[in-house]
Each structure stands twice: as C-alpha cells, then as structure tokens.
C-alpha positions as CSV (number, residue, x, y, z in Angstrom):
1,M,102.3,70.8,106.1
2,N,103.1,69.1,109.4
3,A,102.0,70.0,112.5
4,Q,104.5,72.3,113.5
5,S,104.8,73.8,110.3
6,A,101.3,74.7,109.8
7,A,101.5,76.2,113.9
8,V,104.7,78.2,112.8
9,A,102.4,79.6,109.5
10,A,99.6,80.6,112.1
11,D,101.7,82.7,114.3
12,T,103.5,84.4,111.1
13,A,99.9,85.4,109.4
14,G,98.6,86.7,112.9
15,D,102.0,88.7,113.5
16,L,101.8,90.1,110.0
17,A,97.9,90.8,110.6
18,T,98.9,93.1,113.7
19,R,101.9,94.5,112.0
20,I,99.2,95.7,109.4
21,A,96.9,97.0,111.1
22,A,99.3,99.2,112.7
23,L,100.5,100.5,109.9
24,P,99.8,104.7,109.8
25,W,96.6,104.4,107.2
26,P,95.1,108.1,107.2
27,E,98.6,109.3,106.6
28,M,99.0,106.8,103.8
29,A,95.5,107.6,102.1
30,D,96.5,111.3,102.2
31,S,99.5,110.5,100.3
32,L,98.1,107.8,97.7
33,D,95.3,110.7,97.1
34,A,98.3,113.3,96.8
35,R,100.8,111.2,95.2
36,G,99.0,107.8,93.8
37,F,101.5,105.9,96.4
38,A,102.6,105.4,100.2
39,V,105.4,103.3,101.4
40,T,104.6,101.7,104.7
41,G,108.2,101.8,106.3
42,P,109.5,98.5,107.4
43,L,106.8,95.7,107.5
44,L,108.3,92.6,106.9
45,A,111.6,91.5,109.1
46,A,114.4,90.2,107.6
47,A,113.5,86.5,108.3
48,D,110.0,87.0,106.4
49,C,111.8,88.5,103.7
50,A,114.1,85.7,103.1
51,A,111.7,82.7,103.6
52,L,109.5,84.5,100.9
53,S,112.8,84.8,98.6
54,E,113.8,81.0,99.4
55,L,109.9,79.9,97.8
56,Y,111.2,80.8,94.4
57,D,112.6,77.4,93.9
58,R,109.7,75.6,94.8
59,P,108.1,74.9,91.9
60,E,105.0,73.4,93.6
61,T,104.2,76.6,95.1
62,F,103.4,78.5,91.9
63,R,100.9,78.1,89.1
64,S,103.3,79.4,86.2
65,R,106.0,81.1,85.3
66,I,106.7,84.6,83.3
67,D,110.3,84.9,81.4
68,M,109.8,89.0,80.3
69,Q,112.1,89.1,77.4
70,R,110.1,86.4,76.0
71,Y,106.8,88.8,76.1
72,G,108.5,92.0,75.6
73,F,107.7,93.0,79.6
74,G,111.8,93.1,80.1
75,E,114.4,91.2,81.4
76,G,113.8,88.9,84.5
77,E,111.2,86.3,85.7
78,Y,108.6,86.2,88.0
79,Q,106.1,83.2,89.2
80,Y,102.4,83.8,89.7
81,F,101.5,81.9,93.5
82,A,99.5,79.1,93.2
83,A,96.3,78.2,95.3
84,P,96.1,78.2,98.3
85,L,98.3,81.0,99.0
86,P,101.1,80.5,101.5
87,P,100.0,81.9,104.6
88,A,102.5,84.9,104.8
89,V,100.8,86.0,101.2
90,A,97.6,85.4,102.2
91,A,97.5,87.4,105.7
92,L,99.3,90.4,103.5
93,R,96.2,90.2,100.9
94,Q,93.7,89.9,103.4
95,G,95.1,92.3,106.2
96,A,95.8,95.0,103.6
97,Y,92.2,95.0,101.8
98,P,89.9,96.3,104.6
99,H,92.3,99.1,104.8
100,L,91.9,100.3,100.8
101,A,88.6,99.4,100.1
102,P,87.2,102.7,101.6
103,I,90.3,104.4,99.7
104,A,89.1,102.5,96.6
105,N,85.1,103.6,96.7
106,R,86.0,106.8,97.6
107,W,88.2,107.3,94.2
108,A,85.3,105.7,92.8
109,R,82.8,108.0,94.0
110,V,84.7,111.1,92.6
111,L,85.2,109.3,89.6
112,G,81.8,109.0,88.9
113,Q,82.2,105.4,88.6
114,E,79.1,103.0,90.2
115,T,81.5,100.4,91.1
116,V,81.3,100.0,95.2
117,Y,83.8,97.7,96.7
118,P,83.1,95.3,99.5
119,D,84.5,95.3,102.8
120,S,86.2,92.0,102.7
121,L,88.8,90.7,100.4
122,D,86.9,87.0,100.4
123,S,83.8,88.9,99.2
124,Y,85.6,91.2,96.7
125,L,87.1,87.9,95.2
126,A,83.6,86.1,95.2
127,R,82.7,88.4,92.6
128,C,86.2,88.2,90.7
129,H,85.2,84.8,90.3
130,A,81.6,85.1,89.2
131,A,83.1,86.9,86.4
132,G,85.3,84.2,85.4
133,Q,88.4,85.8,86.9
134,K,89.4,82.6,89.5
135,R,93.5,82.5,89.0
136,P,95.5,83.8,92.1
137,T,97.7,86.9,91.0
138,P,100.2,87.7,93.8
139,L,103.3,87.0,92.7
140,L,107.4,86.8,93.1
141,L,109.6,88.7,90.9
142,K,113.3,87.8,90.4
143,Y,115.8,90.3,88.7
144,G,119.6,89.8,88.3
145,P,122.5,91.9,86.7
146,G,120.7,93.9,83.6
147,D,117.4,92.6,84.4
148,Y,114.7,95.5,84.7
149,N,110.6,95.5,84.2
150,R,109.0,98.0,81.8
151,L,106.5,100.3,82.8
152,H,103.7,98.9,82.9
153,Q,99.8,98.3,84.4
154,D,98.7,94.8,86.1
155,L,95.0,94.5,85.0
156,Y,94.2,90.6,84.2
157,G,90.4,90.9,83.4
158,D,87.5,93.4,83.4
159,L,87.5,93.5,87.2
160,H,90.3,95.3,88.8
161,F,91.0,96.6,92.5
162,P,92.5,100.0,92.0
163,L,95.4,99.2,94.5
164,Q,98.3,97.3,94.7
165,M,101.2,96.7,96.6
166,A,105.0,95.8,95.9
167,I,107.2,94.7,99.1
168,L,111.2,94.2,98.6
169,L,112.0,91.1,99.8
170,N,116.3,92.4,99.6
171,R,119.2,94.9,101.1
172,P,119.5,97.7,98.8
173,G,123.2,98.9,98.6
174,S,124.1,95.4,99.8
175,D,122.3,92.8,98.3
176,F,121.6,94.8,95.0
177,E,122.3,98.0,93.2
178,G,119.9,99.4,90.7
179,G,116.9,98.2,90.3
180,E,114.6,101.2,91.9
181,F,110.8,101.1,91.9
182,I,109.2,103.7,89.3
183,L,106.0,105.5,88.9
184,T,104.9,107.4,86.0
185,E,101.5,109.7,86.3
186,Q,100.1,111.0,82.9
187,K,98.1,113.9,82.8
188,P,95.3,114.6,80.0
189,R,96.9,116.4,77.0
190,S,100.0,116.9,79.0
191,Q,103.5,114.8,79.5
192,S,104.2,112.1,82.2
193,R,105.6,112.6,85.1
194,A,108.0,110.3,86.8
195,E,109.0,109.2,90.3
196,V,111.3,106.8,91.8
197,V,110.2,105.5,95.2
198,P,113.0,104.3,97.4
199,L,112.3,100.9,99.5
200,G,114.1,99.3,102.3
201,L,114.4,95.6,103.0
202,G,110.7,94.7,104.0
203,E,109.2,97.8,102.9
204,A,106.1,98.2,100.8
205,V,104.9,100.5,98.4
206,I,101.0,100.6,97.9
207,F,100.2,102.3,94.4
208,A,97.3,102.9,92.0
209,V,97.0,100.2,89.2
210,N,95.5,101.9,86.4
211,H,94.1,105.3,87.2
212,R,93.9,107.6,90.4
213,P,91.9,110.8,91.2
214,A,93.4,114.4,90.7
215,Q,91.5,117.8,91.4
216,G,91.5,120.0,88.8
217,A,90.0,123.5,88.6
218,R,86.4,121.8,87.1
219,G,86.4,119.0,89.8
220,F,87.9,115.6,89.7
221,Y,89.4,113.8,86.7
222,R,91.6,110.9,86.0
223,L,95.6,110.4,86.0
224,T,96.8,107.4,84.3
225,M,99.3,105.6,86.3
226,R,102.0,102.3,85.6
227,H,104.6,101.5,87.2
228,G,107.9,99.3,86.6
229,V,111.6,98.7,87.7
230,S,114.3,100.4,86.4
231,R,117.8,98.5,85.1
232,L,119.4,96.5,87.9
233,R,123.6,96.7,87.8
234,R,124.5,94.0,90.8
235,G,123.6,91.3,92.8
236,R,120.0,90.2,92.8
237,R,116.3,91.6,93.7
238,F,113.3,89.7,95.0
239,C,110.3,91.6,95.2
240,L,106.9,90.4,96.2
241,G,103.9,91.5,94.2
242,V,100.2,91.4,96.4
243,I,97.5,92.2,93.8
244,F,94.1,92.0,95.3
245,H,92.0,91.0,91.9
246,D,91.9,87.3,90.4
247,A,92.9,86.7,86.8
248,K,91.0,85.1,84.0
C-alpha cells in the first residue's frame, strides 16, 4: 500500500468509527433484547459498498474460499479475509465491539453464564488466540441467481462472541431480487419462528449468533437462533459478514 492509499484507508476507517459511534445504540440494544436483532439504518455509503464488493476478485485479500454447495451449506460462495483485515472491515469490527460487549455481558448474566467479555476487541481476540482460535473470521459472501444460504450458526471454536453483524453491499430491487436475510428463533418445546429482515444498501443487521435470553414466567431461558439467506431470483448480491471471534 502506497502513502496515498494508506491515507485514504485511514480516513475511511476514521469516518466509519464516527458513524458507528453515532448509531442509536440504546434503541438497538432494546431491539436485540426483544427480538434478537437490530437494524442500523444506512451505515456504509454506496462507494464504500462498491469498494468492498470489488475486493472479492482480489485473492490476496483472503485466506480461503468456500463453495457452499460442496459442503451442503447452500449455493453460492464466500471468502474469509486474511490478516491484516482491510481497514474498513477492521474499523467496523473494532468500532462495533465496545457497544456490543455490554449487551453480551448482560445476556451472559441473565442466562447464568460465568463468561465476562472484555471492553475491547483486542482483549477478546487475545483470549481467542490463547485458546487456539487465531484465524480471522470476517467474510465476504457472493450470491448469483438461484443461490441461497441454509440456516446456520457461525461457531468456529469453543469461544464465540454472542453477536455478529451482516452488511448488505448491493441495492435490493435494482441490483438483485430475492436474497432476503432470514432469522429463526427456536423456543424450547415449541416450533421455530422465522423473521425476514429487510435491508437496504449499506445497512447492517446485528443479530444473535447462537442463543439469546427471553423472559419467562420462571425467569430467563434460552432461545436458539439461526440465520440464512433466501434464494436469489435475479442479479448479484454481496454481503459483508463481521464476526467478532476468531476461528481455529
């Protein structure tokens, strides 16, 4: 990276940090508590989305590529970013984590877990690395006509942060049709409930990775969460996934 590119990357990262800090975090925390997800509203500008999408064709940016059909995950593909992460991806991860850690700690307390999540992402990643989880997990997903992602959970080892983020990098209705983000919620001894989460260009959804707490008559209990993407009917869809724990 030359000096000019480094300066642009630093400006982009600083701008993203400002945008993340300005999000309505109390309202989003309420939504996460009530429904297991929250939508940020526009977070990335169209130029940011285009720049991130264009990274997909730069293999040096990634550590591995996954063909979803080969592994039974759906149809389509995605690539895991290599370290060091692109500045925009690192800024999103670093900026969002401190706002999510208090929610993660509150959820752990009401569910009777002893886990305490540190205030900073660097401290949490140090914990992951000490447990052998050293590979970065942010990823870029690409869908074409007919592609989809089966319901799943992004768990990559014994340690996992309970919240993650996905950012839509294309304009629905114009760049593609279909490809809706889907969440399901499994209550003990009950059927699953599905929710379609509409996203616009540059919007992020923050959602529960594995479990979230719910208030019952006898206290809090766990709801099991999964997420996926419905079949794309037309066009091309890119999505940035920001996962806060690293992988083995």
